[in-house]
C-alpha positions, 0 to 999 in steps of 0.5 A: 861032257855029259849029253845033257850038259851039251845040250844045255850049253847048245840050248844057251848058245841059241838064246839071241841076245836082246841089246841097245846100242847107244850112240849118235844115230841116223838121221843125224848126219855123223860118221858113228851115226851110221855106223851105228846104224850099219852095225845094228842093221847087220845084227838084225839079220843074224838075231830078228828074235830080238831086233836092235834098239837105240838110245840115241844121243841129241845135240841140244836144241836138235829136233829130228824124226828118228825111225821106229827103233830109237827108243829114246833120246839123251839130251847132249848137256842134260845130265838128268836125261842120262839117269833117266835113259839108264833108269829105262834101261835097268827097268828094261829086259835088255841082257847087254848095253853097247855104248860107241864112245867119242869124246865130242858126243856126250856132255860135259868135259871130254864127255864125262857125263857118259860116266855117269850113264855107266854108273847107273846102269845095272846092265852089263856094257860093251864099249866100242871105243873110235878114239884111243889117245896115245898122248891124253891130258890127265884128266882125259886118261883117269876119265877113259880108265874109269869108263874101261874099268866099269865096262865088262868088255872093250871093243878096238878096231885096231891092234894098236888102240889095244896096245893103249888101253893096256899101257895108257889106260890100264886095261886088263888084256882079256877084256879087250877085242879087236872087231873091224870096222865094218864095211858093205859087201861089195862085189869086186868089179872093174870100174868100167860100168861104173863110170859110164853110169856117172858119166865119168867114161874116158877118166881115170877116177881118184877119190876121196869121200865123207864129210868134209872138215878141215882136218881132212887135208884135201888141199894136199892131195888136190895140190897132187893134181897138176902133176898127175894129169902131166902123166894122165891127162884125162885123170879127174879128183872126185871131193865127196861128201857134203861139209860136216853139219858141225863144221857148217854151223860154226863157219859155213862152207869156209874151208869148201870155197878155200878149197874151190880157190885153190884148185882155180889157182891152180888152173885144175878145174877140170880135173877136180869135181866136188859132189857136195851132197850126203850120199846114200849108201846106194850111191856111195857105192856107185862111186866107190866102184868107179875109182881106180884110187882111193886117197885119204889125205887126212892130217892126225896121226893119231886117228884110229878109225876110218870108215871111208878107207874101210869102205875103199878096202872092202871093194878092193880099191887101190889106196893111197893114203897118209900114215896115220894109225889105221892106214898104216895097220889096214893097208900093211903087206901090200893092201895100199900105199902110206904117205908123209903128211902135208906132202903133194908130192908124194901123193902124186909119186905113189897114185902116178906109180900105181896108174903106170903098173896095172899088174900093180895096181891089180895085186893090190886090190885083190889083195885088199878085197880079199882082207875085206871079207873079214871086214864085211858087216856079217862077219862083224855082227856075229863077232858082236854077237858072240862078244854079247853073249859071252858078256850076258853069259858072264863068261868074259873073263881071263882067256875068255879069248880062247874059248871057242864058240859054242855052235855054227851060229857063232862061228867067228873065232875072236 
């Protein structure tokens, strides 16, 4: 390679990417909204010349005060709103559009209106898939297949999702990149000082956090507590987080009240506490660091992402989880324990086994934490930027994942 060509390539690699992100966004209380905020905040630290801007998805009739980076909103069930947003982007100098895909946040049948938006866009699209169904309906399969074909690159968070895109939806493997769910860079530390801050001194803390909804299976974790407290009478199970706003709107606090009734029925009021608030990141991290064993008793075997489990692993917390897809991959090789669905006895048994064996628990925590370094938002942002650069430079295509990065600023290999 000539010196001139090398200099040209280095100059290209230094050119920062201007991207816009489409999805739900804070202050909307939604997992994808939090994901988009965390991702863009991390990217901004690496790409300050072009701070991330956002197109926020709005439910019909909702009004909220968005931060400055939200340049416009799409009204979920107004087709013209999608077309207006696409036109705005087409007239801009954005080089890449990153769409967070989840069926429920876009309008039309299974969120089909996002395809109308993509069809009008003249800028390259990178899709981040938060759900990939293994057994879709014919319509769902055809819809996702069209989205896959239209996008220049596809991001998934686990290897199983990559296999599904190829085998079920006909995606070209060379377009797919596995980038893990991001996590805060939480220091590896003992739980004791954090328990003190939260007035939890002297308790063995078992926790679950996230927006509350029936599919979380919290009742099975609660049913495991009576067996756990036989061995550890100082155990405390924390159910952290408010009810999901969509669920609250339709059903109120019915699920939470059912859980509270179950706690009372089992006579374990001293051993279960509900923290019914939407926590700031700082508060959430404090609770995670105060945790001895983290539990996700979720009921959907097909779940391919979980920000809550990712955060716990990233903090180096021993985890017990039902065997949904994401948990099986994330907790493999000694990074955590998986149990059958709807099985409180298995949850109790695995939790007790962790609490009984400190050496085992510490080894698991260290494995989880070391693995979690690859998942920090800084590293995830590097991978996104690397991919955006390749898309904008039209280097995407067969074999692109084997290309080495152009310089040290893109030093994470895909």
